[in-house]
N, C-alpha and C positions, 0 to 999 in steps of 0.2 A: 126812794126806796119804792119795792115792788109793794102794792095792794095785795092783799090777800085774794080779791078776783082776779085778778093777773095771774098767780101762781097757782089758783085752782083750775084755770083754764090753759096754764102751761102744761099743766100734769094732765088735766083731761082730754086733751088734743092727739096727743098721739094714742090712748088709751081707746077714741072714739073713731083713729082711725083703723085700729085693731081689728076692732066691731065691723067695722066696714068692709075690709078684708076679709073679715070671716065670712060674713053675708056675702060675698062675692064668692069667696071660694066653695062653700054650702051651697050656692043656687047652680052656679058650674057642675058639681058632682052632681048634685039630685036630674039638673036637666041631662048632664051624660048617662049617669044612670037607668034613669026612663027611656029612653031614646037608643044606647047603643049599651043595654047590661052585658053584651057579650066580650067586650072589648076592655082591655085594662089600659087608660092612657095614660098613666104614664111612663109608659113604655115610649109612647111615640113623643119627642122633644119638641114638636111643634103644640101639640096638645098640653104638655107639662109647663111649658114655656106660658101660655096661652092662662091656665090656669094659674101658675106662681109670678107670673113676671109682672105683676100691678099689682102685687100686696106693698110693696116700699111704695108703691104712688098713694095707695088708700091710706098707709100711714100718715106719711107728707101732707096728705090733704084732709083728713083729720086734723091736724096741728094745724094749719093753716085756715080752714074753715074756723073753728075753734080759739085761735090765739093768734095767729101771725096776721093773719088780715086786719084787726084791730090794729096795733101796732103802727102801720103808715110808714109811709119813708123808706129808705133800702131793705127794712128787715123786712117788708110785703115784697119788696123788689124780688130779692132772693129767694124769698119763700115760691114765688111765681116761677120764678128761675126754675129752681130746686124740680116743681110739678111736670114743667115742660121737659126738662130735661130726664126726666122717666118716663115718660111719655115717648118723645124722640128715642130713648134706649129701647124701649120695649120696642119698638117698630121695628128699629134699625138692627136689633136681633135674629128677627125672622132670615132676613137674606140670609145672614151669616149662618145660621141653621139649615137653611137650604144648600147651600155649598159644602158643608160637611154632611150632612146627611145626602146629598145627591154626587159628590164625591167621595162617599164611602171611606172619610179619613177616619182614622182609628184615635179620637178625641177622649180623655176621660172624661166621665160622666159629670162628676161636678161641672168642670168646666164647661162642658156644652148645655147643661141645663142653668147655670149662673154665672155665665162669664159676661154677662150683660152687669152686671152686677159690679165689676171691676172696670167697664166701658162708663157709666155714671157718671162716677165723679170726675172723670176726666173731661163729660161733656160739659157738665155741671162747671168745672173749673174754667175751662174756654169759654161758656156762655158769659159765666158772670164777668170775667174780665173782660170779654169785649162789649158787655155792658154799661162798664165802669169807665173802663175807657170810651166809651163811645161818650156819654156822660161829661166826662171831665173833658172831653173836646168842646162839648154843645157850650159849658160854662166859661172855658176860657176865650171865647168870644167878646164877653157879656165885659168884661173887666177893662 
C-alpha cells in the first residue's frame, strides 16, 4: 500500500513542475518585454517554441524531482528517459521550424508551434524500447 507521503509527492510533483514552467515563461516574457517591447514574439515560431516548448519538460522535471527520483529502478530510468526525450524534441524541432520558415511552407499554425508534442511520444517510446532492449541483452549474458 502506498504511503501518504508518496501520495502527496506524487500529486505535488506535477504541480511543482507547472510552477517551474510558469516561472520560466514569466521570466522569458519579462526579459522579452524589457529588451524588445515593440515586438510580438508569438508571431515568430522560433521564439514561440523557445517560450513554450519547455513547458512539458518542466512539468516532468517537477514530477521527477519530487516523486520519480525516489522510486528507483525502472520508474526512475523511464522518468529520466522522458526528460531527455523532451529536451531532444525541443532541440530537434528548431531545424524543423527552420525548414518550414525558410521554405515558406503553408503549415497550419498549431502544427507549426506544437508539432514536437507529436514527436515526443515517438522519441520516448523508441528510447525506452532501446534502453529496455539493451538492458535485457546485458542481463541475458549473466544467466
